N, C-alpha and C positions, 0 to 999 in steps of 0.2 A: 176252724184249725188256724193258727198263726202261720204268716210267711215263713217264720222259722221253721215251724213243724212241717209245713209243706215242703221247703227245701230238704229238709232231713229225710223227709219220704223218697224225694227225687233221687237224692244221692243212693239210697238203698236200692232204689228202683235200677239204678245205672249200673251198680254193683251186681246186682241179680243178672241182668242181661249179660255182663261180662262173664259171669259162671257159667250161664246158658249156653253161649257160644262156645266155650271150651269144651262142651260135651260134643262130641262129633255125632251126627244123626243122619248120615248120609243115604239118599235113598235115589237112584240105587246104591248098594244092593238092597238096601230096606231091612236092614237086621236091627230092628229099632226097640226090641223088648229090653234089653239090658240099659241102654241109653234112657229109656223111659223110667226106669228104676232110679237112675242117678238124677233125672229131673225130679222126679217124686221126692227125692231126699233133699234137694236144694229147696223145695217148696216147705217140706216139713221143717228144716232146720230154721225157716223164717216164720214158723208158727201156723202154718196152713196144714189144714187135714186135709188128706188126699185119698180119694179111692182110686184104686188101680184096676182097670178092667182088661185081662189078658184078652186077645182075640184067636179063636181056635186055629191051629196051625193049618188045617186043610183050606180055611176060608182065606188066611193070610196068603198061601200059597197060590191060590186061584186068581189072585190080583198081584201076582209077581213080586211079592215079598218074602222075606224069610221069617220075620217074626214082627209083633207088634203088640202094645199095650197104650190103651187109652187111659187119660187120667181126667178126673173131674173133681173139681174142688166146688163145694157149695157153702154158702153163708145165708143163713136166714135172719131177717130183721123183724122186730117187733112180734106181732101175732102170726106173721108170716102168710096173712091173707091177701096179700098184694099180688102183683104179678111176679112170674119167674123169669128173669132176663139172663140169657147165657151169653157170655163173652167167649167167643171161640176163634182159637188160632192153632196153626199147626207148627210143630217143631222140627219135621224133617227138613233136609236141605238136599240141593244137588252138590254133586262133588266139587272141590274147588277149583279144579283145574290148574292152568298155569298162569304165569305173568303177575303174580301178585308182588307188591312191594313190602308186604307185612305178612307175618304168619297168619293163615286162613284161621286159625284156631287160638289165635293170641289174645283178640279182643282189645287190642291197642286203642288208646285214646289219642287222637291229635288233631289239630285243626277243628276242634268242636264237634267231632264226630266219633262213633265207636265203630271200628273196623273189624270184619270177620263174617265168615261164611254163615249166613242166616242171620245176620244183623238186622236186615230190614225185611227178610222173606224168610220167617215172620217172627224170630224170637224176640224182637223188640215189643211185638203186641203180646205176647206170652208175658213179658216182664211188665209190660205198660198195663195190661189188664188186671194182672195180680196186684199192683200198687194201685190202680183206680179202685179197687176194692178195699184194700188197706186204708187209702185216703178217705173212703167213704164211711168206714169205720170209726174215724178220726172225728167225723162231723158231730157237732153237738145239735142234731135235730132228730125227730122222730120219724122212723122210716118203717115201712112194711111191706113184705115180700122177699124174694129170694133171689141171690146173684149165684149163678155157676160160671166157672171156668172150666172150658173144654180144651185139652191139649192134645192133639192128635198127631200121628205121624204117616200120614198117607196122601198129603195133598199132592206131591209129583206123580202119585199113582191113580189120583182120581176121586179119592175121599170115600171109596165104597168101605174101606176097613176102619175108617175112623167114624166121622159123622152120620154116615148112612148106617153103620153097625149099631152106634150108639142109640139111634132113634129105633130102628128095627127092633132090639133088643128090650125096648122099653126102659132104658137106663137112664133118659132125660125126657123132658117134655116141656121144653120152655115156651112162653107165651110171645117171646121175640128174642132176635138173636143180633148182636152187634160182632160181625167177624172181622179178622184182620184185613186193613186196608190202607186207604190213603188219607194222609192228613188234610189236603187240600180239596178234596172231594168226596161228598157222600154218595157211595155208589149203591144203586137198587136193582142194577141189571148187568149180566155179563154174557160173553159167548160160550158156547159149548165146544166141544173138542173131539175130533175123531182122529186117533193115530192107526195107520194102516200100513201092513208089512206087506209089500208085492215082491214075490219070488218069482224070478224066471228061471226055467229050467230047460238047459239043452244038453248037448252031448259033446263031450271033449274031443279033440283031435289034435294030431301034430299040426303046427303051423305050416309045415311045409304041404300039406294036403288038406288045407281048411274045408273042403267041400266035402271030407268024409264026416265032418262032424255038424253039428247045429249049434250056431253062435248065440249063446243068450244076450250077450252084450249087443249085438245087432238088433235082435228082438226087442232089447230095453230102449232102443232109440225111439221107435215110433210110441212108445208108452210115455216116455217123457215128454215128447212133442204134445201128445194129447193133454198130458198134466199141465204143461205151461199155457197151451191154449185155454184150458179150463181156468186156470188162474187169472187170465186176462178177462174171462166172461165174468167170473165172481166179483170183479170190482164194480160191475153194475148191480150186484145184488146187495142192496143197502137195506140196512134196518131201520125201522121207524123209532127205535129207542135212541135217544140221544147220547151219544158218546161212544156208540159201538162201531158205527161205521160200516163196512162192507165185509162180507165172508172173505176167507183167504185160504190160499193154499201154499204149502212150500214142501219142497222136497228136501229132507233134512240130511239123509245119508244116502250113499250109493257103495256097495262093497260087491265084489265078485272077481272072479279069475281064479286061475291056478299058477300061471307062470307066464312069462313074457312070449315063451314059444307054443304056447297052448292055447287052442280055440276055447274060449270062456264056457262052462257047463253051468254056472250059476251065478246071476247077478240077483242080490237083494236092496230093495230101495224102501226107505221109510217115508212116509208122507204124514204131514201135519195139515189137517183141514178144519178150519176155525168156524163154527156154525153160528150164524146170528139167532136170536131168540126166536124168529119166526119159523126156522127150519125144524124139521122133524128129524131127530138124529138117525132112526134106522133107514129113513127115505134117502138122507144123504150117503150112508154108507151103500146102500145098495146101488145108488146111480153113480158113486164113484168107483165101486167095483165093477159094473159094466162096462163104464169107460175105459177102464185098465185092460179088461179082457179082451173087449171088441178091438183094441188098438193094435193087439199082437194075433188076433185071429188070422187063420190062414197060413201062419209062417210054420213050415213043416218042421217037425221034429222038436217044436219047442211048447212046453206047458207054463201057464202061468197060475200063480196062485195068490189070493189076497186073503191076508189073515189079521182080524182087529186086535190091535193091541190094547186100545183103550176107546170107549166111546163115552162121553159124558154129555149131559144136555145143557142148556143154558140157565142161567138163574133169570126169573122174571119178577117183577113187583108183585107181591101177594097183598091181598085185600088186608087191610089194617095197617100196612106198613107206614102210613101217614102218621100214626100215633107215635112211632118211633123216629121218623124222620123230622117231624116238627121241633122237639126239644134239640135233638142232635144238631139241626142246621142252627137254630137260635144260639146255642152256646159256642159253636164253632165260629159263626160270625162275630159273636162279641169277643171271644178270645183272640182270635185271628185278627181281627179288625177290618173284615171286608167280606163281601158277598161269598159265601161258600157253595159252590154249584151243587146239585143233585142231578146225577147224570148215570149213564152206563158205563162200561169199559170194556175194552176189546181183549179180555182175558179170561180165563177160566179159574174157577176156584172150588173148593170143597164146600164152600158155604151153601151153594145151590141144593145141597142135600137138605138142608133146614127150609128152604123157600119151597122145595118139590113136596115136603111134609106139610104145607100149608102155613108155616110159621113165618110171619113177618120178620125179614131179614134186610140188614144193609151192611156194606163193608165201610169200616172207618178204623183209621190206626195211624201209624207211625210213619209209613213210607210216602217218600216225598216224590211219589208217580207223577210223571207227564203224560196227561191225556190216559190215566189209568194203567200206565204200563211203566215199569221200572226196570233199572239194569241190574237186578239183583243176582241174576245167574252170572255175571260177569266178575272178573277180577276185581279185588280192592272193595268188595261190597261194603256199604256202610250205612248208618243211620245217624242223621243230624240229631244232636243232642237237644235243640231248639224244637224240632219236629216231634221227638219223643216226648217232650215236656207238654207240648201242645196237646197231644193226642191224649195223654193222661188226664190233663185238666178237662177237656172237652168230655171224655168219656166219664170222669166222676161226676161233672155237674148234671150231665143226662141222666145217669144212674139216680142221683139224688131227686132230680125233677120226677122219674117214673115211679119212684118207690115212695113219694110222700102223698098222704091220704088226700090231699086236695086235687093232686093232679089224677089220682085215680077215679075221684069222684068227676072230675070234668070229662 
């Protein structure tokens, strides 16, 4: 493929990314079946054959979404006897929020970047993977095997409706997976996450006679103290996986109370607890629930309930992942011009479902994350065009390596 052809493909990829950004895929609320149809049409307009796999309504709602359809694009090369490699990315996004200096769904290009909600997390990788496959088709080499592109819509909810459902339904069985990730790091492990809702129930009373009620906010105070003490303790709970760091805890939201002159009868706190790969998710949940309930034990007239909103395990390196890491790192080093580290990241992604199924999985893509973390949920989310181009080149070269007979024999 000539430089002119490569540049033409890149321009097509950028235009595709802009169209993807213009399709709102907010999760929450997670009503993503219709947006999935729109994105499938965008693929088909560009000559891709798309399988649409709607997820049954009861299963979708079990995980806090309203609707979801997963997309699978397959391309078989040569005899098809080589490996099946999945390129997996999600297309759901968090709501845009405030303080944008551009239309969050306008996909504006300025200062060498594409701006918009989902630009880097992770519609750039949806587009980049699509045009890595298209660039692979342009190469004048003999390839054998299959490339799949998975586009799912529940990363923000844990990946149970997307990758996990595709795997459990037998709709895909790849030999290895490259999932949406970071251009400057090849990620082989990441954290798990527990989202816990803590509900403190008391009894309302007039502020003139507060002793006649049970103050839920007063009972929440020792719970908060216990949680922040636990956060300090977790700073010393450090993973042996490079790049992961320590376990973490954040009280993300607190709400409650009826009025300024009423004793609060209900307070709700939502807690984010990040798990290192060495921790067992159910054990962490049980211990945190015990810590919360014991902190408020003995306070008369108050009840405390802990409810799981989400529990995800960590991603760990799977046997055979080195076969994927080696060509990916070789091409990333060569194209970027420096040593690209292989490391863990202190985030959680839906890619862990592939790893949990025993499939060698890494994260690699267009995001310019620092230490494996991005500002993709902030205002003015954007992806740098140079990073987008680099990730496309690296993934294309890696796929070519893995699908050549010489590599398969090695």
